[in-house]
C-alpha positions as a printed NumPy array, in Angstrom:
array([[  8.783, -13.258, -82.63 ],
       [ 11.512, -14.166, -82.125],
       [ 10.763, -17.763, -83.065],
       [ 12.796, -19.119, -80.128],
       [ 10.954, -16.81 , -77.687],
       [  8.019, -19.132, -77.103],
       [  5.135, -21.133, -78.482],
       [  1.545, -20.38 , -79.448],
       [ -1.708, -22.332, -79.413],
       [ -5.024, -21.61 , -81.08 ],
       [ -4.127, -21.173, -84.723],
       [ -6.302, -22.84 , -87.322],
       [ -9.403, -22.437, -89.458],
       [-12.553, -20.945, -87.925],
       [-15.994, -19.959, -89.158],
       [-17.109, -16.316, -89.168],
       [-18.547, -15.489, -85.713],
       [-16.638, -18.252, -83.882],
       [-15.014, -17.327, -80.558],
       [-11.245, -17.822, -80.622],
       [ -8.615, -17.946, -77.901],
       [ -4.949, -17.831, -78.81 ],
       [ -2.353, -18.467, -76.125],
       [  1.324, -17.53 , -76.034],
       [  3.737, -19.335, -73.715],
       [  7.266, -17.935, -73.348],
       [ 10.294, -20.226, -73.347],
       [ 12.823, -20.027, -70.514],
       [ 14.707, -16.738, -70.542],
       [ 11.856, -14.931, -72.337],
       [  8.701, -13.115, -71.335],
       [  5.548, -12.473, -73.334],
       [  5.223,  -8.833, -74.495],
       [  2.094,  -8.595, -76.668],
       [  0.043,  -9.775, -79.629],
       [  0.306,  -7.66 , -82.776],
       [ -1.456,  -7.651, -86.118],
       [  0.049,  -5.734, -89.046],
       [  2.471,  -4.184, -86.575],
       [ -0.225,  -2.789, -84.262],
       [ -0.69 ,  -4.054, -80.706],
       [ -4.027,  -5.83 , -80.197],
       [ -3.491,  -7.316, -76.72 ],
       [ -0.97 ,  -7.561, -73.9  ],
       [ -2.691, -10.636, -72.436],
       [ -0.911, -13.91 , -73.294],
       [ -4.371, -15.5  , -73.608],
       [ -6.129, -13.307, -76.198],
       [ -9.835, -13.869, -76.909],
       [-11.759, -12.435, -79.854],
       [-14.537, -13.294, -82.314],
       [-13.639, -14.173, -85.906],
       [-14.918, -11.557, -88.323],
       [-12.182, -11.713, -90.972],
       [ -8.808, -13.374, -91.56 ],
       [ -6.254, -12.54 , -88.869],
       [ -2.474, -12.831, -88.945],
       [ -1.398, -12.455, -85.307],
       [  2.166, -12.347, -84.014],
       [  3.062, -13.252, -80.426],
       [  5.993, -11.064, -79.388],
       [  8.5  , -12.159, -76.751],
       [ 11.521, -10.417, -75.223],
       [ 14.54 , -11.764, -73.406],
       [ 14.298, -11.352, -69.663],
       [ 17.209,  -9.866, -67.832],
       [ 18.368,  -7.677, -70.701],
       [ 19.102,  -3.991, -70.167],
       [ 17.839,  -1.806, -72.994],
       [ 19.314,   1.502, -71.781],
       [ 20.99 ,   3.321, -68.939],
       [ 19.974,   6.974, -68.807],
       [ 21.765,   9.633, -66.776],
       [ 22.818,  13.191, -67.569],
       [ 26.218,  13.308, -69.245],
       [ 27.115,  16.571, -67.441],
       [ 26.491,  16.887, -63.683],
       [ 27.265,  19.905, -61.507],
       [ 29.665,  19.358, -58.638],
       [ 27.937,  18.552, -55.334],
       [ 24.549,  17.696, -56.802],
       [ 22.103,  14.784, -56.818],
       [ 20.612,  13.596, -60.08 ],
       [ 18.279,  10.825, -61.139],
       [ 19.329,   8.019, -63.394],
       [ 17.152,   5.376, -64.999],
       [ 17.646,   1.742, -65.987],
       [ 15.316,   0.451, -68.717],
       [ 14.878,  -3.267, -69.456],
       [ 13.896,  -4.753, -72.82 ],
       [ 11.084,  -6.736, -71.185],
       [  9.055,  -6.488, -67.976],
       [ 10.795,  -7.853, -64.903],
       [  9.618, -11.312, -63.797],
       [  7.876, -12.091, -60.499],
       [ 10.099, -10.892, -57.673],
       [ 11.586,  -8.133, -59.845],
       [ 15.026,  -7.792, -61.386],
       [ 17.976,  -6.545, -59.349],
       [ 20.338,  -4.428, -61.45 ],
       [ 23.846,  -3.86 , -60.078],
       [ 25.251,  -0.336, -60.45 ],
       [ 28.899,   0.691, -60.3  ],
       [ 30.762,   3.954, -60.711],
       [ 34.308,   3.874, -62.074],
       [ 35.033,   6.925, -59.898],
       [ 32.933,   6.663, -56.738],
       [ 34.871,   9.535, -55.153],
       [ 33.45 ,  11.864, -57.827],
       [ 30.094,  10.211, -58.525],
       [ 28.453,   7.75 , -56.132],
       [ 25.583,   5.446, -57.145],
       [ 23.68 ,   2.85 , -55.115],
       [ 25.059,  -0.695, -55.321],
       [ 21.799,  -1.882, -56.874],
       [ 18.335,  -0.875, -58.005],
       [ 15.326,  -3.184, -58.323],
       [ 13.009,  -3.094, -61.324],
       [  9.622,  -4.154, -59.859],
       [  7.848,  -7.229, -61.231],
       [  5.94 ,  -6.414, -64.414],
       [  7.796,  -3.116, -64.9  ],
       [ 10.548,  -2.225, -67.374],
       [ 12.262,   0.637, -65.537],
       [ 13.604,   1.813, -62.231],
       [ 15.195,   5.079, -61.142],
       [ 18.16 ,   5.699, -58.881],
       [ 19.934,   8.725, -57.393],
       [ 23.535,   9.529, -58.197],
       [ 25.429,  11.974, -55.978],
       [ 28.401,  13.96 , -57.201],
       [ 31.104,  15.183, -54.845],
       [ 32.464,  18.703, -54.809],
       [ 35.33 ,  18.634, -57.29 ],
       [ 37.925,  21.295, -58.103],
       [ 38.611,  20.034, -61.63 ],
       [ 36.358,  18.465, -64.239],
       [ 36.197,  14.752, -63.399],
       [ 34.872,  11.809, -65.408],
       [ 33.09 ,   8.698, -64.2  ],
       [ 31.582,   5.753, -66.048],
       [ 28.398,   4.28 , -64.596],
       [ 27.796,   0.619, -65.442],
       [ 24.5  ,  -1.227, -64.961],
       [ 24.661,  -5.047, -64.947],
       [ 21.881,  -7.649, -65.004],
       [ 23.03 , -11.22 , -65.601],
       [ 25.176, -11.091, -68.743],
       [ 23.673,  -7.79 , -69.872],
       [ 25.58 ,  -4.52 , -69.347],
       [ 25.071,  -0.893, -70.316],
       [ 27.347,   2.032, -69.491],
       [ 27.086,   5.803, -69.494],
       [ 29.902,   8.325, -69.329],
       [ 29.315,  11.215, -66.908],
       [ 31.341,  14.403, -66.449],
       [ 31.247,  16.103, -63.042],
       [ 31.818,  19.833, -63.564],
       [ 33.449,  22.077, -60.977]])
């Protein structure tokens, strides 16, 4: 799931007590997430081994790589402060990590780093945003971009 996320091997008929190995291989642009049965996770290994003791209906779950799930940062920030933001991906970053580009629509009021790297195998990375001293309430929109995926968050810098 989804059906275009990848392929599986190892399905078939087995005798009670037989050892079984099922293997999930993601298609390009996807990564393997886990094996589930009746909605419950049974393994995060793409090559799952078990012994047949009853009928099993396993689902190999895949997620698109390079897709931002959320951008989290406080919506209200005090003037002249530093806060942490977080970028969360839908799937673990591939080998080498995923570089997410960050941009503030009002860098004079709220500065963010140009990019943050989600380490390989991880789904999140944090960054520091720094607000300037402002004399009036000022708005900024932070945008995180990874490939064709974008998420934004509106932030108000209070005086």
